[in-house]
LUMLOFI-737643 format. One record per residue (C-alpha): x, y, z; chain. Coordinates in nm, 3 decimals. Layout:
// residues N
+---------+---------+---------+--------+
:       u :       v :       w : chaine :
+---------+---------+---------+--------+
:       X :       Y :       Z :      A :
...
+---------+---------+---------+--------+
//
This chain:
// residues 446
+---------+---------+---------+--------+
:       u :       v :       w : chaine :
+---------+---------+---------+--------+
:  14.949 :   7.816 :  12.440 :      A :
:  14.682 :   7.940 :  12.193 :      A :
:  14.716 :   7.800 :  11.843 :      A :
:  14.612 :   7.967 :  11.518 :      A :
:  14.371 :   7.785 :  11.283 :      A :
:  14.548 :   7.542 :  11.050 :      A :
:  14.419 :   7.721 :  10.739 :      A :
:  14.569 :   8.049 :  10.853 :      A :
:  14.904 :   7.884 :  10.928 :      A :
:  14.912 :   7.726 :  10.581 :      A :
:  14.852 :   8.064 :  10.421 :      A :
:  15.125 :   8.214 :  10.633 :      A :
:  15.370 :   7.940 :  10.538 :      A :
:  15.293 :   7.984 :  10.170 :      A :
:  15.336 :   8.360 :  10.196 :      A :
:  15.653 :   8.374 :  10.398 :      A :
:  15.840 :   8.043 :  10.380 :      A :
:  16.171 :   8.202 :  10.466 :      A :
:  16.032 :   8.367 :  10.780 :      A :
:  15.876 :   8.038 :  10.886 :      A :
:  16.203 :   7.847 :  10.851 :      A :
:  16.390 :   8.112 :  11.045 :      A :
:  16.124 :   8.102 :  11.316 :      A :
:  16.150 :   7.727 :  11.351 :      A :
:  16.530 :   7.743 :  11.360 :      A :
:  16.520 :   8.010 :  11.626 :      A :
:  16.276 :   7.810 :  11.838 :      A :
:  16.487 :   7.496 :  11.815 :      A :
:  16.801 :   7.688 :  11.904 :      A :
:  16.625 :   7.837 :  12.205 :      A :
:  16.507 :   7.496 :  12.322 :      A :
:  16.852 :   7.341 :  12.267 :      A :
:  17.024 :   7.601 :  12.481 :      A :
:  16.792 :   7.563 :  12.777 :      A :
:  16.495 :   7.784 :  12.697 :      A :
:  16.251 :   7.524 :  12.829 :      A :
:  16.428 :   7.518 :  13.164 :      A :
:  16.418 :   7.896 :  13.187 :      A :
:  16.040 :   7.900 :  13.188 :      A :
:  16.024 :   7.646 :  13.469 :      A :
:  15.877 :   7.337 :  13.302 :      A :
:  15.918 :   7.004 :  13.486 :      A :
:  16.267 :   6.857 :  13.467 :      A :
:  16.192 :   6.493 :  13.524 :      A :
:  16.246 :   6.255 :  13.814 :      A :
:  16.409 :   6.405 :  14.121 :      A :
:  16.599 :   6.237 :  14.402 :      A :
:  16.951 :   6.103 :  14.408 :      A :
:  17.276 :   6.125 :  14.582 :      A :
:  17.809 :   6.381 :  15.054 :      A :
:  18.157 :   6.300 :  15.235 :      A :
:  18.254 :   6.431 :  15.574 :      A :
:  18.497 :   6.717 :  15.622 :      A :
:  18.649 :   6.806 :  15.960 :      A :
:  18.508 :   7.116 :  16.126 :      A :
:  18.702 :   7.423 :  16.230 :      A :
:  18.602 :   7.749 :  16.393 :      A :
:  18.460 :   8.022 :  16.164 :      A :
:  18.708 :   8.238 :  15.977 :      A :
:  18.681 :   8.570 :  15.805 :      A :
:  18.588 :   8.588 :  15.441 :      A :
:  18.893 :   8.609 :  15.222 :      A :
:  18.954 :   8.836 :  14.926 :      A :
:  18.953 :   8.708 :  14.569 :      A :
:  19.250 :   8.563 :  14.385 :      A :
:  19.456 :   8.773 :  14.142 :      A :
:  19.363 :   8.713 :  13.781 :      A :
:  19.732 :   8.721 :  13.691 :      A :
:  19.767 :   8.351 :  13.775 :      A :
:  19.748 :   8.234 :  13.416 :      A :
:  19.716 :   7.865 :  13.327 :      A :
:  20.036 :   7.683 :  13.247 :      A :
:  20.098 :   7.544 :  12.899 :      A :
:  20.190 :   7.177 :  12.895 :      A :
:  20.394 :   7.004 :  12.623 :      A :
:  20.144 :   6.823 :  12.407 :      A :
:  20.150 :   6.563 :  12.138 :      A :
:  19.844 :   6.740 :  12.002 :      A :
:  20.013 :   7.080 :  11.993 :      A :
:  20.043 :   7.072 :  11.617 :      A :
:  19.667 :   7.035 :  11.578 :      A :
:  19.482 :   7.350 :  11.484 :      A :
:  19.278 :   7.509 :  11.763 :      A :
:  18.996 :   7.544 :  11.516 :      A :
:  18.987 :   7.174 :  11.424 :      A :
:  18.648 :   7.067 :  11.301 :      A :
:  18.413 :   6.951 :  11.576 :      A :
:  18.251 :   6.713 :  11.331 :      A :
:  18.585 :   6.538 :  11.285 :      A :
:  18.616 :   6.495 :  11.661 :      A :
:  18.265 :   6.358 :  11.678 :      A :
:  18.336 :   6.116 :  11.393 :      A :
:  18.646 :   5.993 :  11.573 :      A :
:  18.449 :   5.937 :  11.891 :      A :
:  18.175 :   5.755 :  11.708 :      A :
:  18.424 :   5.531 :  11.528 :      A :
:  18.592 :   5.437 :  11.853 :      A :
:  18.257 :   5.373 :  12.019 :      A :
:  18.130 :   5.147 :  11.742 :      A :
:  18.372 :   4.872 :  11.839 :      A :
:  18.255 :   4.857 :  12.200 :      A :
:  17.971 :   4.676 :  12.368 :      A :
:  17.638 :   4.852 :  12.404 :      A :
:  17.570 :   5.048 :  12.721 :      A :
:  17.302 :   4.926 :  12.962 :      A :
:  16.954 :   5.052 :  12.881 :      A :
:  16.964 :   5.283 :  13.185 :      A :
:  17.222 :   5.495 :  13.004 :      A :
:  17.052 :   5.528 :  12.670 :      A :
:  17.098 :   5.876 :  12.516 :      A :
:  16.881 :   6.128 :  12.700 :      A :
:  16.806 :   6.369 :  12.418 :      A :
:  16.925 :   6.717 :  12.338 :      A :
:  17.093 :   6.804 :  12.668 :      A :
:  17.291 :   6.480 :  12.665 :      A :
:  17.517 :   6.621 :  12.393 :      A :
:  17.873 :   6.668 :  12.524 :      A :
:  17.996 :   6.903 :  12.259 :      A :
:  17.743 :   7.185 :  12.250 :      A :
:  17.942 :   7.500 :  12.177 :      A :
:  17.816 :   7.853 :  12.226 :      A :
:  17.925 :   8.193 :  12.345 :      A :
:  18.296 :   8.247 :  12.410 :      A :
:  18.385 :   7.907 :  12.261 :      A :
:  18.252 :   8.022 :  11.922 :      A :
:  18.446 :   8.343 :  11.955 :      A :
:  18.760 :   8.135 :  11.995 :      A :
:  18.690 :   7.985 :  11.657 :      A :
:  18.615 :   7.625 :  11.759 :      A :
:  18.515 :   7.371 :  12.017 :      A :
:  18.682 :   7.304 :  12.346 :      A :
:  18.806 :   6.945 :  12.355 :      A :
:  19.036 :   6.723 :  12.557 :      A :
:  19.401 :   6.735 :  12.459 :      A :
:  19.727 :   6.590 :  12.592 :      A :
:  19.683 :   6.421 :  12.932 :      A :
:  19.313 :   6.507 :  12.907 :      A :
:  19.376 :   6.878 :  12.965 :      A :
:  19.098 :   7.067 :  12.785 :      A :
:  19.205 :   7.309 :  12.514 :      A :
:  18.968 :   7.560 :  12.674 :      A :
:  18.690 :   7.547 :  12.929 :      A :
:  18.644 :   7.318 :  13.230 :      A :
:  18.552 :   6.948 :  13.227 :      A :
:  18.224 :   6.878 :  13.411 :      A :
:  18.165 :   6.549 :  13.590 :      A :
:  18.010 :   6.352 :  13.875 :      A :
:  18.059 :   6.071 :  14.123 :      A :
:  17.693 :   5.962 :  14.127 :      A :
:  17.508 :   5.768 :  14.398 :      A :
:  17.789 :   5.797 :  14.653 :      A :
:  17.724 :   5.624 :  14.987 :      A :
:  17.418 :   5.449 :  14.842 :      A :
:  17.342 :   5.105 :  14.703 :      A :
:  17.260 :   5.266 :  14.369 :      A :
:  17.585 :   5.347 :  14.194 :      A :
:  17.725 :   5.299 :  13.848 :      A :
:  17.528 :   5.329 :  13.525 :      A :
:  17.182 :   5.363 :  13.682 :      A :
:  17.293 :   5.642 :  13.920 :      A :
:  17.470 :   5.822 :  13.636 :      A :
:  17.163 :   5.799 :  13.413 :      A :
:  16.940 :   5.944 :  13.687 :      A :
:  17.187 :   6.226 :  13.754 :      A :
:  17.209 :   6.317 :  13.386 :      A :
:  16.831 :   6.316 :  13.353 :      A :
:  16.770 :   6.542 :  13.649 :      A :
:  17.054 :   6.783 :  13.568 :      A :
:  16.973 :   6.792 :  13.197 :      A :
:  17.317 :   6.734 :  13.054 :      A :
:  17.587 :   6.480 :  12.969 :      A :
:  17.870 :   6.440 :  13.221 :      A :
:  18.219 :   6.451 :  13.069 :      A :
:  18.377 :   6.271 :  13.370 :      A :
:  18.247 :   5.964 :  13.552 :      A :
:  18.413 :   5.917 :  13.894 :      A :
:  18.422 :   5.579 :  14.071 :      A :
:  18.612 :   5.422 :  14.361 :      A :
:  18.796 :   5.089 :  14.401 :      A :
:  19.000 :   4.930 :  14.676 :      A :
:  19.205 :   4.622 :  14.753 :      A :
:  19.338 :   4.358 :  14.517 :      A :
:  19.031 :   4.158 :  14.416 :      A :
:  18.866 :   4.360 :  14.142 :      A :
:  19.032 :   4.468 :  13.819 :      A :
:  18.922 :   4.795 :  13.665 :      A :
:  18.790 :   4.959 :  13.462 :      A :
:  18.503 :   4.716 :  13.504 :      A :
:  18.288 :   4.608 :  13.212 :      A :
:  18.021 :   4.858 :  13.318 :      A :
:  18.272 :   5.142 :  13.352 :      A :
:  18.408 :   5.070 :  13.006 :      A :
:  18.052 :   5.079 :  12.869 :      A :
:  17.994 :   5.413 :  13.042 :      A :
:  18.308 :   5.557 :  12.883 :      A :
:  18.223 :   5.417 :  12.539 :      A :
:  17.852 :   5.499 :  12.520 :      A :
:  17.792 :   5.578 :  12.151 :      A :
:  17.760 :   5.952 :  12.104 :      A :
:  17.815 :   6.014 :  12.476 :      A :
:  18.186 :   5.959 :  12.533 :      A :
:  18.304 :   6.007 :  12.891 :      A :
:  18.636 :   6.016 :  13.071 :      A :
:  18.675 :   5.765 :  13.352 :      A :
:  18.818 :   5.891 :  13.680 :      A :
:  18.905 :   5.587 :  13.892 :      A :
:  19.027 :   5.601 :  14.251 :      A :
:  19.219 :   5.306 :  14.390 :      A :
:  19.296 :   5.261 :  14.760 :      A :
:  19.556 :   4.990 :  14.832 :      A :
:  19.458 :   4.777 :  15.129 :      A :
:  19.684 :   4.471 :  15.117 :      A :
:  19.983 :   4.628 :  15.296 :      A :
:  20.112 :   4.951 :  15.449 :      A :
:  20.238 :   5.233 :  15.228 :      A :
:  20.595 :   5.155 :  15.329 :      A :
:  20.564 :   4.786 :  15.239 :      A :
:  20.401 :   4.862 :  14.903 :      A :
:  20.680 :   5.107 :  14.822 :      A :
:  20.935 :   4.832 :  14.891 :      A :
:  20.760 :   4.588 :  14.659 :      A :
:  20.494 :   4.402 :  14.857 :      A :
:  20.450 :   4.075 :  14.667 :      A :
:  20.071 :   4.062 :  14.681 :      A :
:  20.029 :   4.425 :  14.575 :      A :
:  20.280 :   4.396 :  14.291 :      A :
:  20.107 :   4.085 :  14.158 :      A :
:  19.779 :   4.276 :  14.151 :      A :
:  19.937 :   4.578 :  13.981 :      A :
:  20.083 :   4.352 :  13.714 :      A :
:  19.742 :   4.193 :  13.647 :      A :
:  19.583 :   4.536 :  13.647 :      A :
:  19.831 :   4.668 :  13.390 :      A :
:  19.760 :   4.374 :  13.158 :      A :
:  19.385 :   4.428 :  13.201 :      A :
:  19.408 :   4.799 :  13.124 :      A :
:  19.632 :   4.750 :  12.823 :      A :
:  19.402 :   4.485 :  12.678 :      A :
:  19.060 :   4.631 :  12.757 :      A :
:  19.092 :   5.009 :  12.788 :      A :
:  19.375 :   5.171 :  12.589 :      A :
:  19.229 :   5.524 :  12.609 :      A :
:  19.360 :   5.774 :  12.862 :      A :
:  19.173 :   5.796 :  13.192 :      A :
:  19.221 :   5.972 :  13.525 :      A :
:  19.370 :   5.753 :  13.798 :      A :
:  19.414 :   5.847 :  14.165 :      A :
:  19.607 :   5.645 :  14.423 :      A :
:  19.467 :   5.662 :  14.778 :      A :
:  19.295 :   5.999 :  14.749 :      A :
:  19.302 :   6.226 :  15.055 :      A :
:  19.604 :   6.040 :  15.187 :      A :
:  19.683 :   6.310 :  15.443 :      A :
:  19.383 :   6.195 :  15.642 :      A :
:  19.565 :   5.865 :  15.706 :      A :
:  19.918 :   5.994 :  15.766 :      A :
:  20.073 :   5.870 :  16.092 :      A :
:  20.392 :   6.068 :  16.119 :      A :
:  20.576 :   5.830 :  16.347 :      A :
:  20.889 :   5.642 :  16.246 :      A :
:  20.809 :   5.283 :  16.162 :      A :
:  20.433 :   5.337 :  16.129 :      A :
:  20.446 :   5.257 :  15.758 :      A :
:  20.214 :   5.554 :  15.698 :      A :
:  20.432 :   5.863 :  15.710 :      A :
:  20.406 :   6.135 :  15.447 :      A :
:  20.725 :   6.008 :  15.283 :      A :
:  20.585 :   5.654 :  15.286 :      A :
:  20.283 :   5.784 :  15.098 :      A :
:  20.499 :   5.954 :  14.835 :      A :
:  20.708 :   5.641 :  14.789 :      A :
:  20.398 :   5.419 :  14.765 :      A :
:  20.231 :   5.645 :  14.510 :      A :
:  20.550 :   5.657 :  14.306 :      A :
:  20.589 :   5.279 :  14.310 :      A :
:  20.231 :   5.218 :  14.197 :      A :
:  20.242 :   5.459 :  13.902 :      A :
:  20.587 :   5.355 :  13.782 :      A :
:  20.506 :   4.984 :  13.802 :      A :
:  20.178 :   5.019 :  13.614 :      A :
:  20.342 :   5.220 :  13.339 :      A :
:  20.640 :   4.985 :  13.317 :      A :
:  20.399 :   4.695 :  13.266 :      A :
:  20.222 :   4.866 :  12.977 :      A :
:  19.950 :   5.080 :  13.136 :      A :
:  20.103 :   5.401 :  13.007 :      A :
:  19.762 :   5.552 :  12.931 :      A :
:  19.686 :   5.636 :  13.294 :      A :
:  19.670 :   6.008 :  13.370 :      A :
:  19.771 :   6.028 :  13.735 :      A :
:  19.595 :   6.260 :  13.977 :      A :
:  19.733 :   6.339 :  14.323 :      A :
:  19.423 :   6.419 :  14.529 :      A :
:  19.446 :   6.623 :  14.848 :      A :
:  19.172 :   6.670 :  15.104 :      A :
:  19.198 :   7.051 :  15.093 :      A :
:  19.165 :   7.069 :  15.473 :      A :
:  19.377 :   7.352 :  15.609 :      A :
:  19.487 :   7.188 :  15.940 :      A :
:  19.646 :   6.904 :  15.741 :      A :
:  19.819 :   7.148 :  15.507 :      A :
:  19.972 :   7.329 :  15.804 :      A :
:  20.156 :   7.017 :  15.917 :      A :
:  20.534 :   7.014 :  15.869 :      A :
:  20.507 :   6.689 :  15.671 :      A :
:  20.242 :   6.800 :  15.422 :      A :
:  20.473 :   6.881 :  15.129 :      A :
:  20.665 :   6.558 :  15.187 :      A :
:  20.366 :   6.371 :  15.042 :      A :
:  20.453 :   6.480 :  14.689 :      A :
:  20.582 :   6.182 :  14.487 :      A :
:  20.744 :   6.377 :  14.201 :      A :
:  20.655 :   6.555 :  13.879 :      A :
:  20.727 :   6.249 :  13.666 :      A :
:  20.448 :   6.046 :  13.830 :      A :
:  20.190 :   6.323 :  13.884 :      A :
:  19.998 :   6.463 :  13.585 :      A :
:  19.723 :   6.657 :  13.766 :      A :
:  19.673 :   6.799 :  14.115 :      A :
:  19.328 :   6.724 :  14.258 :      A :
:  19.158 :   6.895 :  14.551 :      A :
:  18.846 :   6.780 :  14.737 :      A :
:  18.651 :   7.071 :  14.879 :      A :
:  18.299 :   7.124 :  15.011 :      A :
:  18.084 :   7.423 :  15.100 :      A :
:  17.868 :   7.432 :  15.415 :      A :
:  17.529 :   7.598 :  15.412 :      A :
:  17.560 :   7.699 :  15.777 :      A :
:  17.810 :   7.964 :  15.896 :      A :
:  18.147 :   7.830 :  16.006 :      A :
:  18.434 :   7.648 :  15.835 :      A :
:  18.355 :   7.601 :  15.466 :      A :
:  18.082 :   7.864 :  15.451 :      A :
:  18.095 :   8.160 :  15.218 :      A :
:  18.162 :   8.228 :  14.853 :      A :
:  18.357 :   7.991 :  14.631 :      A :
:  18.685 :   8.181 :  14.676 :      A :
:  18.665 :   8.148 :  15.054 :      A :
:  18.569 :   7.781 :  15.045 :      A :
:  18.823 :   7.672 :  14.784 :      A :
:  19.115 :   7.902 :  14.864 :      A :
:  19.080 :   7.967 :  15.237 :      A :
:  19.375 :   8.162 :  15.376 :      A :
:  19.501 :   8.175 :  15.731 :      A :
:  19.728 :   8.437 :  15.885 :      A :
:  19.964 :   8.414 :  16.181 :      A :
:  20.237 :   8.172 :  16.282 :      A :
:  20.081 :   7.890 :  16.082 :      A :
:  19.987 :   8.101 :  15.783 :      A :
:  19.841 :   7.924 :  15.482 :      A :
:  19.812 :   8.092 :  15.140 :      A :
:  19.507 :   7.894 :  15.026 :      A :
:  19.504 :   7.566 :  14.835 :      A :
:  19.472 :   7.724 :  14.492 :      A :
:  19.752 :   7.971 :  14.557 :      A :
:  19.968 :   7.690 :  14.700 :      A :
:  19.905 :   7.464 :  14.402 :      A :
:  19.973 :   7.719 :  14.128 :      A :
:  20.294 :   7.838 :  14.293 :      A :
:  20.437 :   7.504 :  14.406 :      A :
:  20.318 :   7.296 :  14.108 :      A :
:  20.332 :   7.546 :  13.823 :      A :
:  20.319 :   7.290 :  13.543 :      A :
:  20.019 :   7.093 :  13.670 :      A :
:  19.655 :   7.144 :  13.574 :      A :
:  19.417 :   7.150 :  13.870 :      A :
:  19.101 :   6.950 :  13.925 :      A :
:  18.836 :   6.982 :  14.191 :      A :
:  18.818 :   6.605 :  14.225 :      A :
:  18.524 :   6.615 :  14.465 :      A :
:  18.301 :   6.907 :  14.544 :      A :
:  17.953 :   6.972 :  14.669 :      A :
:  17.740 :   7.191 :  14.891 :      A :
:  17.609 :   7.039 :  15.214 :      A :
:  17.241 :   7.114 :  15.264 :      A :
:  17.090 :   7.278 :  15.571 :      A :
:  16.728 :   7.310 :  15.676 :      A :
:  16.822 :   7.636 :  15.850 :      A :
:  16.968 :   7.787 :  15.531 :      A :
:  16.800 :   7.612 :  15.237 :      A :
:  16.871 :   7.899 :  14.997 :      A :
:  17.251 :   7.889 :  15.036 :      A :
:  17.303 :   7.600 :  14.794 :      A :
:  17.114 :   7.764 :  14.510 :      A :
:  17.293 :   8.094 :  14.570 :      A :
:  17.632 :   7.918 :  14.571 :      A :
:  17.558 :   7.757 :  14.233 :      A :
:  17.442 :   8.090 :  14.086 :      A :
:  17.764 :   8.269 :  14.188 :      A :
:  18.001 :   7.989 :  14.094 :      A :
:  17.983 :   8.047 :  13.720 :      A :
:  18.145 :   8.389 :  13.751 :      A :
:  18.364 :   8.322 :  14.056 :      A :
:  18.545 :   8.023 :  13.905 :      A :
:  18.688 :   8.251 :  13.635 :      A :
:  18.922 :   8.388 :  13.902 :      A :
:  19.084 :   8.043 :  13.911 :      A :
:  19.198 :   7.978 :  13.553 :      A :
:  19.414 :   7.675 :  13.639 :      A :
:  19.105 :   7.472 :  13.734 :      A :
:  19.043 :   7.245 :  13.437 :      A :
:  18.790 :   6.998 :  13.578 :      A :
:  18.514 :   6.986 :  13.842 :      A :
:  18.353 :   6.666 :  13.968 :      A :
:  18.038 :   6.679 :  14.179 :      A :
:  18.024 :   6.428 :  14.468 :      A :
:  17.657 :   6.339 :  14.471 :      A :
:  17.511 :   6.173 :  14.782 :      A :
:  17.190 :   6.205 :  14.985 :      A :
:  17.373 :   6.116 :  15.306 :      A :
:  17.740 :   6.080 :  15.396 :      A :
:  17.884 :   5.933 :  15.716 :      A :
:  17.751 :   6.235 :  15.906 :      A :
:  17.411 :   6.234 :  15.738 :      A :
:  17.499 :   6.536 :  15.525 :      A :
:  17.332 :   6.581 :  15.187 :      A :
:  17.513 :   6.716 :  14.880 :      A :
:  17.236 :   6.635 :  14.632 :      A :
:  17.201 :   6.904 :  14.370 :      A :
:  16.823 :   6.863 :  14.384 :      A :
:  16.780 :   6.909 :  14.762 :      A :
:  16.550 :   7.199 :  14.672 :      A :
:  16.384 :   7.293 :  14.341 :      A :
:  16.576 :   7.622 :  14.343 :      A :
:  16.908 :   7.441 :  14.390 :      A :
:  16.839 :   7.203 :  14.103 :      A :
:  16.736 :   7.485 :  13.872 :      A :
:  17.053 :   7.680 :  13.958 :      A :
:  17.275 :   7.374 :  13.910 :      A :
:  17.118 :   7.296 :  13.573 :      A :
:  17.185 :   7.650 :  13.454 :      A :
:  17.541 :   7.633 :  13.589 :      A :
:  17.615 :   7.316 :  13.396 :      A :
:  17.489 :   7.471 :  13.072 :      A :
:  17.733 :   7.761 :  13.078 :      A :
:  17.968 :   7.765 :  12.775 :      A :
:  18.264 :   7.736 :  13.015 :      A :
:  18.168 :   7.377 :  13.098 :      A :
:  18.113 :   7.248 :  12.743 :      A :
:  18.418 :   7.039 :  12.659 :      A :
:  18.405 :   6.760 :  12.400 :      A :
:  18.563 :   6.431 :  12.506 :      A :
:  18.799 :   6.315 :  12.231 :      A :
:  18.950 :   5.966 :  12.266 :      A :
:  19.324 :   5.967 :  12.329 :      A :
:  19.571 :   5.682 :  12.372 :      A :
+---------+---------+---------+--------+
//
């Protein structure tokens, strides 16, 4: 860029100070909202973190979803709060809560302007205030944006999250991690630090897969599992009183064995899930926001036992769906509506997972608990195109209140969901994440 002589600039400043200030303000505002990215400057270190989904034969592209499916209103302890509550007050609350926590590892130091969680522009301003998390972490407007970073790699946790935030140019409102068995209590010290990073508050989304006994035995009060749940409740109550998302054995339908006595029937799953949530809450961990996570695989949903997996409204706060797009034609290929709400006609008709969820579970907010686009060398442009369309297509699904990218360079099948698999994909994903729709401030709730 050519620069004017200093003497000339000084004269200009002296002559038109007001114009100069406005110019600087405009430039800063442009930079803050992604202007640098729009002109294609380098975005930092690339390279980072997919899950396998069963394959079906290709199906026809489905039509869109009616806009009439309006989001449900949930009873809220925050209902009396004004929708136009000051964002500075929310930020002060977050900072005060963060000040009492341990410092985050150096790998997650604040990353600059795009690390801000509560940037508000566009339609949020027209609503008269910020979008923020309310009762049971349901955002007052907008969609929570998050990631499970470094999946299927040795590099997970804080370092993987820091790399993902650097390359995508924004703060992640949700951090998704996985636990199993009865040895490790959670949230771990590192996960607590991630949630409490000063100025960068995040919601934890923790998956736990019980491994000490069958679903049926856990539901009946397996001694080893109950002892762990009791320790876990004490740990949560003492070390992490804020609300966080908690899933029990996500994608359970993939492990259903619908045979009497197997210990893993759909009803066994429902009973196990119910036991876990009720015991944790009874022991003091009443801050968990439970998420029932389905695989969003149509052949499972067509089974006669599928709806028997539901453990009950009193122990399920959110419905989660894991769904992936394939770059190559076939099952999972197409626009977002086809991938996420695939319909099937005929004897085993299926209305689509979104349609099923909003009709069968009318009071529950929906989360895409895992999502991603599998790369293909044959169709490298598909991923970028999918990201570009998603910003407008998701508005057809107003009950979706959170989206969590599953970021891996290679799943069990060698598939890659990395958002930076191509420069075009990374650029499109960065722009997607900066849309006003995905700017939701994380406000601590207990």
